[in-house]
BALOBA-1460 file (C-alpha; in Angstrom, 3 decimals):
// residues 70
<rec num="1" residu="m" x="-110.850" y="-17.975" z="-81.804"/>
<rec num="2" residu="k" x="-111.537" y="-15.594" z="-78.915"/>
<rec num="3" residu="v" x="-109.589" y="-12.354" z="-79.219"/>
<rec num="4" residu="g" x="-109.268" y="-9.807" z="-76.454"/>
<rec num="5" residu="v" x="-108.192" y="-6.294" z="-77.390"/>
<rec num="6" residu="i" x="-107.034" y="-4.220" z="-74.446"/>
<rec num="7" residu="g" x="-107.394" y="-0.569" z="-75.364"/>
<rec num="8" residu="s" x="-110.379" y="1.333" z="-76.701"/>
<rec num="9" residu="g" x="-108.726" y="4.060" z="-78.740"/>
<rec num="10" residu="v" x="-108.657" y="4.231" z="-82.516"/>
<rec num="11" residu="v" x="-106.079" y="1.439" z="-82.840"/>
<rec num="12" residu="g" x="-107.938" y="-0.892" z="-80.455"/>
<rec num="13" residu="q" x="-111.264" y="-0.246" z="-82.160"/>
<rec num="14" residu="t" x="-109.767" y="-0.843" z="-85.609"/>
<rec num="15" residu="l" x="-108.095" y="-4.092" z="-84.556"/>
<rec num="16" residu="a" x="-111.240" y="-5.356" z="-82.817"/>
<rec num="17" residu="g" x="-113.346" y="-4.549" z="-85.884"/>
<rec num="18" residu="g" x="-110.884" y="-6.383" z="-88.121"/>
<rec num="19" residu="f" x="-110.937" y="-9.498" z="-85.960"/>
<rec num="20" residu="l" x="-114.756" y="-9.429" z="-85.982"/>
<rec num="21" residu="k" x="-114.757" y="-9.069" z="-89.765"/>
<rec num="22" residu="h" x="-112.713" y="-12.258" z="-90.000"/>
<rec num="23" residu="g" x="-115.145" y="-14.234" z="-87.843"/>
<rec num="24" residu="h" x="-113.492" y="-14.168" z="-84.430"/>
<rec num="25" residu="e" x="-115.235" y="-13.648" z="-81.085"/>
<rec num="26" residu="v" x="-114.022" y="-10.309" z="-79.758"/>
<rec num="27" residu="a" x="-113.965" y="-8.517" z="-76.432"/>
<rec num="28" residu="i" x="-112.558" y="-5.014" z="-76.192"/>
<rec num="29" residu="g" x="-111.285" y="-3.831" z="-72.838"/>
<rec num="30" residu="t" x="-111.730" y="-0.293" z="-71.603"/>
<rec num="31" residu="r" x="-111.810" y="1.659" z="-68.369"/>
<rec num="32" residu="d" x="-114.705" y="3.757" z="-69.774"/>
<rec num="33" residu="p" x="-117.433" y="1.602" z="-71.413"/>
<rec num="34" residu="s" x="-119.468" y="4.683" z="-72.369"/>
<rec num="35" residu="k" x="-116.634" y="5.625" z="-74.755"/>
<rec num="36" residu="l" x="-117.530" y="2.595" z="-76.892"/>
<rec num="37" residu="e" x="-121.326" y="2.961" z="-77.088"/>
<rec num="38" residu="e" x="-121.306" y="4.191" z="-80.698"/>
<rec num="39" residu="w" x="-118.655" y="1.639" z="-81.734"/>
<rec num="40" residu="k" x="-120.630" y="-1.178" z="-80.067"/>
<rec num="41" residu="g" x="-123.722" y="-0.122" z="-82.035"/>
<rec num="42" residu="k" x="-121.762" y="-0.664" z="-85.255"/>
<rec num="43" residu="h" x="-120.243" y="-3.955" z="-84.015"/>
<rec num="44" residu="p" x="-123.032" y="-5.806" z="-82.184"/>
<rec num="45" residu="g" x="-121.049" y="-9.057" z="-82.110"/>
<rec num="46" residu="a" x="-118.377" y="-7.586" z="-79.842"/>
<rec num="47" residu="a" x="-118.346" y="-7.490" z="-76.068"/>
<rec num="48" residu="v" x="-117.181" y="-4.479" z="-74.090"/>
<rec num="49" residu="k" x="-115.460" y="-5.518" z="-70.871"/>
<rec num="50" residu="s" x="-112.981" y="-4.366" z="-68.249"/>
<rec num="51" residu="f" x="-109.278" y="-4.886" z="-68.870"/>
<rec num="52" residu="a" x="-109.178" y="-7.910" z="-66.535"/>
<rec num="53" residu="e" x="-112.287" y="-9.495" z="-68.077"/>
<rec num="54" residu="t" x="-110.869" y="-8.988" z="-71.576"/>
<rec num="55" residu="a" x="-107.532" y="-10.554" z="-70.634"/>
<rec num="56" residu="a" x="-109.316" y="-13.592" z="-69.170"/>
<rec num="57" residu="f" x="-111.618" y="-13.877" z="-72.213"/>
<rec num="58" residu="g" x="-109.050" y="-14.064" z="-74.983"/>
<rec num="59" residu="d" x="-107.253" y="-17.070" z="-76.407"/>
<rec num="60" residu="v" x="-105.128" y="-14.286" z="-77.900"/>
<rec num="61" residu="v" x="-104.837" y="-10.867" z="-76.269"/>
<rec num="62" residu="v" x="-103.651" y="-7.756" z="-78.081"/>
<rec num="63" residu="l" x="-102.325" y="-4.801" z="-76.092"/>
<rec num="64" residu="a" x="-103.324" y="-1.626" z="-77.938"/>
<rec num="65" residu="v" x="-102.651" y="1.167" z="-75.484"/>
<rec num="66" residu="a" x="-100.624" y="4.346" z="-75.814"/>
<rec num="67" residu="g" x="-96.979" y="3.912" z="-75.017"/>
<rec num="68" residu="q" x="-94.410" y="6.491" z="-74.125"/>
<rec num="69" residu="l" x="-90.756" y="6.644" z="-75.010"/>
<rec num="70" residu="a" x="-88.495" y="7.244" z="-72.032"/>
């Protein structure tokens, strides 16, 4: 299954790594690809994409961005 993870913080990176570990194709979406250079080196099977590319990629898309309570 193709999984898109939108969000490149700790939660997004952890989820993306877990999906990779279980054999899924993974794209992680970020507005700053340089932020994920080290992570990508540890997870060569993952793709780093824009938010829109990640959303289009995934059969399943996980939103892992910071939320705020109103």
